[in-house]
Structures are given as C-alpha cells and as structure tokens.
N, C-alpha and C positions, 0 to 999 in steps of 0.2 A: 343549422348547424354548423354547415360547413364555414358558414362567416366566424361564427362563434371560436371555432378552432383556429383561424386564419388571426383573431383577436390575441387569443393567449398565446400564438407565435411570435407576437411584435413584443409580448415582454420578456425581458432577458431573465424572470427567474419563474415564472410559469410553469406548472405544470397541469395535466388532465386532470379532472374533478372526479372520473371515476374511479371510484377507490379500489375496482377489481382488476385494472389497468394500470401500469405504471405508465409516467407521461411517455408522447411522442416523441423519439430520440432526434428527428428531425428538427422539431422547437431546440433540442438541446446543442445540437450541431451548430445551428445557426447563430444561438444567443452567446457561447461559449467566448471568453477571451483568447482562447486560445484552441482551434478545432483538434479536439484529440481522436476522435473517431467520428468518421461519415456514416449516416443511417444504413443500416443494412439493407440491401436491393430488395426483401420479400417484406419489408417494415410495412403493414397498413397502416391507412390514416385515415379513409372513409369514413364517415359517419354511423354507417349500418355496422362495419365490422367491429369500430372502436366500442360501441356499446352491447352488441351481442355477448350473453355470459359466456364465461370460459368454458372451455370444455374440460373434462376429468383429465388428470393428469396420466397419461400413460407411462410406462414402463419406459418407454424410449425418453421421453420426455420429463420424467422424474427429477425431485432433487437430486435422488442419487445417483442416475444416470448422468446429468449433468455434471454432479460433483468428481464424477469416476473420471468423465471426460476432461473436466479441467488436471485429476490429478495423474492420470493415465494417460492420456490422450483417447480420440474417438474409437480408435481399434477396440482396444481392450476393453473399453467401457462396453460396449455393444455387445462383445461376448461373455463380459462377467454380469450385466446387469439382469437378465435373467433370473440366474441362481441365487442371486443377493439381493436384488427388491422383491421382497414378499410380504411387505406391508399392505394394510387396506389402502385403497386410493383414497379413502377418506383424510388419511395422514400424512397425504403428499398433495400440497397447496398447489394450486392453477401455475401452469408455467408461465415464467416472464416470458411476455412477446416478444422480444430478440433472443428468446432460447436460452436465457441464465437462470441457474436454479433461485437467486433470492427475490425476484420478481414477486413470486406466488407467496413469499413468504412477507413482503413488504404490504401487500395487498390486506394479509391477515392482520398483521400490523394494524393498520387501520382501523380494522373490523374491535380488533383487541380494544384500540383506542374508546371505540363508541361501547363496547361492553363493560369496561372500566368506568366509564362516566367521565374521561378524560375529554368528550368532545362537547362542549360547552354549547348553550343556546346561544347564537348571535347577538351580538350586544345592538341595542340601540341605533340605528343609522344617525349619523351624524357628520358635518364634515372634519376631515382630518385636524389633527391640532396637537401642540407638544403638551404632553402634560408632565408637570413637576411633582416629583415624590418630594412629600414634605417630612419625613419621618423614616425610622427604620424599623417601625412598627410590622409584625409579620399581617395583620388584616386591619382594615377601619379607614376611615377618611385620609387620605394623605399618603397611603402605604402603596409599597411597590403592587400589592395583591390584587389592590383595588385598580390599578392603572391597567393590569395586565386584564383584569375580569370584563371592563368596560373598554377597552381597546377598540378601534376601527380600522381598519386598513388607511394606511398611511402615517398613522400614527408616529409619534416620537415620545418616548418616555425619558425623561432628564433628571438624571442621579447626580446630577455635577456638584448641587447645591448643599447635600446632605452633610452635618457636622458630625454624623459616626461611621464608624468603621465597619460594622457588620449589620446584614438582616438575615437575621436568624428563621429558617421557615419550620414552624411547629403543626403547618394545617396541611400539609401537602404539597403539590410540585404547583408553579405556577404555569397558569394555563391560559391561552387564546385562540381563536378561531380568526384572527383579523389577516386577512394576507399577508400584505406588508407591515411591518413591524422594526423601529429602531430603538435600538436600548442606548442611550447615552451617559457612562460614569466618569467618577473623577480620575480614574485610572485604577490598574490592576493593586496596587499596591496600598491605595487609600481606601478601597471598598470591595468588600467580601459578602458576595452572596454564598449561606452555608445551609446545607441539606440536613446538618447534624446526622448524616449517615443511616438518614430513615427515609429521605423520599428523594426522589427525581426531582434536579430545580425546574426545568423549564421545559412544557412540553406547547411547541408550537404547531398548530393541527389546521393551520391555514398553509394556502398552496402557493405563495410567493416568497417573499425575503424576509428571512428573520437577518439583521445586522445589529450585531453588540459591539461594541466598541468600551474599554477603559471600565473593566470590571475583571475580578477576579471571581471562579466558579469554584466551590468547593465542597467537597466531602457529599455528592450526588449517590444514592442507591435506589436500584432499582433489580428486585427480584422477581421473575414468572413464576407464578406458581398454579396456574391454571391448569385446563384439559389438555391432554397431549394431543388431541386434532388440532390445535393450535401452533402445533411444531414448537411451542413453548419457547417463542420470540421476546427475548430480553434486549431493550435499545436504549442507547441515549441516557445511561444515567443522569448526567448532568444536563445535556442539551439535547432534545429529541425535535425534528420537526420533517413535516409533510410537504416541503417547498426546501428552499437553499437557506443556507447559512451563509453570514458573513461574518469573522472573528476575529476582530483587530487590538492591537494593545493590549491583549487581556490573558489569563493564565486560564488554564482546567485544569484542576488538583483533586486525586483522591476520589475517584469517580467507581464506584464496582457496580456489574450488573448479571445475574446469573440465571436461568433457565435450561432446558435442551437445547435450545440455540440462541446463541449472541450476537449482536450485530452493533458495534460502533458503542463498547461500554461507556465512553465518555459522549462522544459526541456523534448521531447518527442523522444523515439527511437524505431522505428521499432523493431531492437535487443536488444543486452544486455544491461545493464548501472552499470557500475560498478564508484561508486561514492567512494574516501575516503578522508580522511582530509580535507572536503568541507564541506559546508554552503550553502542552498538554503533558501531566504526568502523573505519575503514582496511580497507575489505572489495574483493575484488575477484574479480569473478564472471565469467566468459569463455566461451563456447558457440561450439563451432566445428565445421563439417560440410561434409564434400566430395560426399555420396550422398545425406543427407536434410535435413530443416530442422534448423535451430538455434535454439532457443528456450529464453528465460529467465522464471522466473516468481519474481519476488520478489527479487533481486538481492542484497540483505543479508539481507533475512529473510521465509520464507516461513510461514503457520500457515492453517488452516482458518477463524479467526478471531482477530483480533489486538486486545488493549487494552493499550495504552500509555499510562502514565502518568507526569508528572513524568522522562522520559526525552528520549535525545536519538539519532538514527540519522545518520551523517554520513560525508562523505569514502569515497563506493563509488564502484567503476570497474566498468561493467558492459557487456559489448559481447558481439554475437553477431552470428557471419558465416558463411553459405552459400554458397559459393561456386556452386551450381546453381541450388538451389531457393529456398525463402523462409527469411527467420530475422525473429526478432522478441520483444520483450521485454512483460513487462505488471511495472509495480509496481517501478523500480529501486531505491527503497528498502526497500520493504514491499508485497506482494501476499499478499492473503486473500481466498478463495472465498465466504465469507460475511460478508464486512463487517470493517470497521477503527474502531475508537475511540479517537482521538486526543485526550489530555487534557495540559493544559499540558506539552505537549513539542515538539520541533522535528524538524525532518527538512530535512537541509541538505547541500548540497554532493555530490548523487550526477549522476554523470555515464554517461548511456547512448550508446552508439553501435552501429548497426546496419547493416549491410551485407549486401546478399542477390543471386543471381543473378537472381532473380525479385522475388518482394513483399518487400518491408521494411516492417515495422511496430513502432514502439515508442510505447508508450503508459504514460503516469507516471512520469515522470522520478523523484518523491517517493514517492508511495502509489499503488496503485492495487487497485481492487474490482470483480467484476460483481457486486456486492450493494449493500451502504450503508456509505457514510464517515459517520461523526461526529466533527467538529473542534470542542472547546472550548479557549480558552484557546492555541493554541498556532500555531506558525509552520511553513509548508513554504516553504523559502527555497533560492535558487541551485541548483537541480537542473536538469538539461539532459539533453535527448531530440534524438537525431540520426539522421534516417536515410538510407541512400544505397541507391535501388532499383537494378535490372537494367537493364542495358542489352542492347535488341535485335539483332537482326540486322542492322537499317541504321545499328547506332551509336548511334540515341537512345534517350533514357532510356522506354520504350515500358511497363513494367509498372507494378503499381500500388504506391502507398505511402502510408501510413496513420500519420503522425506525429503527435500531439497529446497534451495533458494534460502540459504540462514540467513542472508541479507535481503536479496530482491529477488521476487518471484515474477515472471513475464508470461503469460501464456494467451493462447486463442483458444476460443469456444470453438465447435466445428463450424459456425457458419461466421463469416465477417473475414477480412483482411484488413487489420489493422494497419495505420501508419507506422513506420519502423519506430524502435523506442532506441534514445540516444542518450549516452553517458560522459558528459563533457565537464572537467574543471572537477572533478569527485573523486572522491575517496571512498571504496567498500572493505571494511577491516576488520579483522577479528570477529568475523561472524563463525558459525557455524550449523552444521546439518547433520545427526546422529541418530542413531537407530538404537535403540535397548535391547539385548539379548540378540540370539542368533536372527540373522536376517530371513523375510519368509519367501515362502517358493516364489514368489514375483515382488522382486522389487527392483523398485526405479526410483530414481532421483539422483541427487546428488548437487554440486555446486554450493559449496559452503559458501561463497560471495553472492553469487548470481545463479541463479537456473532460468533456463529460457527453452519455451515452449513453442515462440512466436514465428510465423510463416514468415518475417522478413528478420534480417541481422541485426542484432543489436548492435547499434553504431557506438564504440568507447572511444574517447579521444582526448588526450591531455588528462589522462585519471590514470589511479593508481588502485590495483585489487593487489592487497597484501594480508596475508596474517591469516586466511579465512582456512576453514578443517571443513570436510564431509566424509561421510561413512562409508560412501561407497565410489564415487567418480567426481573428478572436477574440483579439486579442492576450493579453487578461485570461480571459476567460468565452467558453466553445464549446458549444455544443449542438446535437446532430446526431440522428435521427432521431425517438425520442419524447423526445429531452433538452428541459429546460427550467428556467428559473429566477425564483425570487420573491426579491429583492432588499429589507429593510428596515434603516435607518439604515445605511448600508454607503457605500465611499468605492472608486471604480473609477476608477485615474488611471494617467497616464503610461503604459500599456498600449502596445503597437506590432503591429500586420499591415498586410498589404497591403490587407484589408477587414476592419470591425468591430474599430479600434483596441482599442476597449474590451469590447466585447460582439458575438459574432455568435451571435444566435438562430437558427440553420438547422436547428430540430426539426421536419422536414417530416411526421412522422407523429405530432408533438405534440397534443394536445387541449387547451392551455393557453398565455394571453397569457404576454407576458415583464410579470412584474410589477415594479415598481420603487415604495416607499415612502421617502419623506425619505431619498432616497439621493444621492449625487454620482457622475454620470457625465461626467466633464471631464478635459482635458488630456490626453486620448490620442490617438495618432498613426496614421494610416494613408497610404498610397499612394493609396487612391483617396479623393478629397477631399469625398465626397458622404459617407463613412461612417468619419469620425474615432472618432468616440463608440459608433454604434450600427448595427447590419445586424439586420436581422430579418424573418422570414417571416409573423409574429404582429401583433395589435395589441399595444399595450405599455398595460397597465392601472395604478391608482394614484394617488397624490397627492403634491404638494408636493415634488419633486425639483427638481437643480440640473443641469442639462444643459448642459455647454459647447460646444455645437454640434448644436441640434437639428433634424438633416437628416432625420429620421423623425417620422411624427406622435405626437405625445404630449398628454397631459391638458393642461386648459384653466389649469391652476395651476402649472404646471413652469416654474421661474426659469431665466434663461442669465446665457452671461458668464462671466468668470474667479472661480472659488471662492475665490481667494488662499489654496491652500495651502502650507503651510513642508514642506522636504525629511520623506522617511520619515527617522525618527527616535525613540529610544524616549523617549517624553513621561509615562514612568509607567507600571506596570503589566507583563506576562511580556510584550507583542509593542510592534512598532512601528508606529506610526500616523503619519498626516499632519495636524498642529495647524492649526488655523484662525490665520490672521494678522488684525491687526485691519482692521477695514472691511469683513469678508468677507459677500460678501450671505448666505451659509449660516447665519451666526449668527442665532438664536431665530426661524429663518423654516418650521421642521420641522416633525414632529411624531413620537408616541411611541404609535402605536395598541397595540402588544404591553405597555405600562406599564413597559417595560425600569426598571432602579434605577438600573443603571451603563451609563456607555458601553463603550466597547471596552478600556478599561484595565482595567475592573474596580472591587474595593473601594475605595471614598474618592472617587472621578471619577463624580457624580451625570450619569445619562442627561440632566436636563431642569435647567438652573440659567440664571438670571438670567429673563427676562421669557418666555422659550420655548425649545424644544429646537433645536438646530442639527441642520441636516441632515449626514447621515454619518454617520460610525463614530466622529468625534472631537468632545466637547463644552467650550467654552469653558470651566474654572472661574472666579471670582475670584482674585485674587492673594491667597494668605495674607499676614496682616500678622506678619510673623515677628521684628519688633524689639518691639513690644509687644501683651502677650497682653489686655490688656482694650481695644484699638483706639487707643488716645486715645494722643499724643505731648507 
C-alpha cells in the first residue's frame, strides 16, 4: 500500500482513490507549481489510518462548527456550537481530514455521483490514443459522447477538425472515468458545447487531470433535489472533476447550480484548477433549505487550490437562504481551501446575498480562502456581499451576523499556519460588505475591500485599495483575531465604513503592529469622526507615510494633508490607479526600501523617478517628448 501511495504522489495531478477521504495534502504540496500551503503536522498518511472508516462528525468537528470558525474565529465557534448545531449526526458529513468542512461534503459528492449513475463502468483497456471527433451529433459513431464513453487514461479528444460551431447535449452530461483526459478544440469562438440549460456538461470522475483547451462551455445546469441526508451538494454545472482541471483559451458561460449546498456552480475540482487565458461569466449559484443549513463554497469556482492567470471571472449571482437555520457563503467568485494565486486577472461583478433564520455569514464576494491568497497585477472590483440575520422571538435582529471581505476574504482555520498572503501591483476597488436591517447581537465582519483572519500579516505592496465600503468597520481593509496588515508603497483612499473608513486593525489576538511604509492613507470616510483613516488596537510602525487625518499615534516622519489624488483610472498598466496631481505632497517624499523597480503599473513605469520616490502606489513620471525624438524644437 505504501508503494502505491508513493506512486500516486509521483503524479502531479493524482489524488487518493478512497472516496471517503480527500487526497493527501503532502502529495498536493509537493506537486503544486506554487507551494501555497505546507501539509498540516498532524496529517496522517499511513495506509491503515487512510483506509479506516471516518468517525461520525462530532459537534466540535461538524461542518457548522468549522463554518463558524471560518466566520467568527475559533473562540466564538466553540461557545456557539453547542446551542446551534442540533442537527442529527447523519446530516453532518464526515469531517475533512485537515479539519475543513467541505471535505465531508466532497466525499458525499462522490457517493452522489455513484447513486445518480454518473460513475460509468471502466472502458475496455487499450493504449492511450488521439481520438478524432468527426461530427457534432450528440451520440453515435464519431461523436464527442462516444469519445467520452470509450476514453481511457491518457487519451486526447481532438475537436479541431469539426466544421460545425455547436455540439448540443440532449442526452445528459458527457461523463468519463478516465483518469487523465485531454480535450483539444479549435478555439472558444469556433466551437461551443451547449447544455441547453438542462444538464451538466462534463463529469470527470477519474482522479487525474482533465485538460481542456480551446472550447466554449455554455448553458450547463445542475439542480440537486435528493434527500437532505446528502446535504444537497450541487456542484460543477459546466465542469465537475474528482481530480484536477486545467482550462486554457476557453470560456465557461451561463452555468447554474442549486441545492441545499453548492460548490463551484460553474467549475468544481477536488484537486487543482489551473485557469489560463480563459473567462468564466454569467454564473448562478443558489442554496436554499427549510431544514438544515444552506451553504455555498465558491459560487462560481471551487477547487482545492486555484491558479488563475490572464483570466476573468465575472457576473455571478450567489444566494443562500435558510429559513430556520444558518446560511452563508465563502468566496462568491472563487473559493479554494489550499489557497488562490491570481495573476494578471480580474474578478468582478459578483453579487452575494445571504439570508438566514438564525446566523448569516457572507465572506469574500470576489475570492476567498482559509489559507493563502497571492495576487499580482490583478483586480478584484465591484463585488458585493450582503447578509440578513434572523429575527428573534421579540421581533428584534438577535442572531449572529458575520459579513465581511466584500472583495477578498483570507482566513485560517484553527489548525495550521499558512504562508503569508501577498497583494502586489493590484487594485481592490468598488467592493461592498453590507448587512440589511439592524445588526445582530454579535456582529463581526468588515473589510469592504479585504477582510483577513490570517495569523500572518497580509503584505500589500504597490497596490491600490479604493472606493470600498463596509457596514461595520474597515471600509478598505479589516483585520480580526490574528489578522494584521503590512503596507508598502500602497494607496488606501475613498473607502467608507462607520468606523475605520480606510483600515480597521482589530486583530485582538495578533502579535503584529500595523506596518505602513511610504503609503497614502487619506480621503477615507467614517461616521465616527475620529477614525476616518484608521482605527487600530496596535501600534503603527513604519516610516514616511501620508495620512489625511492622523487620529492615531503615528511615526514622527508621517505627513498630513490632502494627497491631491486624481480619480481612479487606467493610467497605464493592467490595473487602475490614482495619479498624483501637480503639487501633491506625496511627490518625491517617500521611500523604496524593497528596491522596487516599477510602480503599480508595471514595466516602463519606474518606481523612483525625479529626485525621490513618491508616496503611494503611483509614481509621477516625466512627460515624454512625443514630437521631437532628440528633445529639441
């Protein structure tokens, strides 16, 4: 058995075949193109324990308890769980072996596939080959369905020679148990696989890699209507995989999933997702329950870890409603338990709406992870989370609500100590985190732009946090429990919240100061006139910053006043920035301790220009002489 486990770890995409246990994170960490998270120290890999049946979920390890830990932190979860988790044990799937709630539901998903006839018998053994699809029929000789049905691990399905533009699925989803399968299309504009809003498009029940290139996947639908025992998990209306997925030069559009729990309405992978030069849009995820909790993990996209490059995720509608229990969402656009790497990409236009009979939690309108988030050259913009907590017997809003991280949500489950999250050369703007009606008895949350519960500081460099708003604290940035921030050459402006319009550093368990270096924190708005820019439980360390309203103790070299910023706009580069207007006190007044070569806009925009480095994410550059190359007139 140990030999077989070692062999599985040797494959960069393979995961354990035991359907009641999710794959060994040690294999994942070793195989990942970016090592997001190390395996947990108590993760077991021996054959005996891996094949032992999972113990029934206790109240301490139930999905509710773990969801509460993500939403409110372990302390509140420990006290709230005994009163709130009154469901039968049968309704609580076995806990994920790293302590995260979704693992049990993922095991349930695999069983659901079997119960619903989506685990086909293995195809006859033969050598792997390239199989050419010769027509756009839904079935029969030369069809895509035939190629899926007969596929063996290592096959490549070739769609490049088709003369038609659409393959319309009328006989259910395309399902394969082949471990590794590649699909090659002529291009997303040339070929569409269409589910006609009646069926899931692709169900990959193998445990290797599903590799898709050059196709459009459109109008997939999956509605789970089975027994409540299975927690109603609906997932992957366009693409579902028990292994890993790579999606390149492709589009995934108009996918919808519904059930009492939803995971990745458009794309759902137990392993990794590598999304490159692709687009995911027009997604609808809906979770509703009158009996148990209604939860959504990754409204549009769910994967164990997500690597998103030069891609767009946009226009998703995510809703969770539980009339008598709790409901919530994590990561309206993308949610990954082992972390997210977002490079030169955009997540925008995701709307998350949560209503509950008791507890309402909504975290991460754009992206969310209980581990590490790495953003570079990317934008998370115009995403919204809204929560409505339950009404008590007196008619007052007496239950817990946790609404936060309108754009980005970063947390750490009670176990583990993930690598630090980094935001570099990126913009987080126009995101909101709001709560309808009066706030509950215990309301936590905030961070219209970004909310962090991570035990390490979120490092924000050469980036802009602008125009975000929160219902409670931290219109731009919010840290809770062990959370903290370290900003360098950043701009935080035009954010709004009742307290801490720009930054709310409420990390009551954090050992870190709020670190600010050569950054602008100005022009933010708060109902509390004493905390327009910052409210913090910690000292502020760093140097040469510009604070518009220095209502807290700051380093002696901190500047004040109006930074004279232009509106947020494309001033060059892939992301929007606030240009410095002539006469700004930020010009040449900053520092560049990290020896950055460029400002937020990237190549051709120097980080230091003129007599010194400018404070903030934008560096004022000399105007080029466009008329005379030699500089003379």
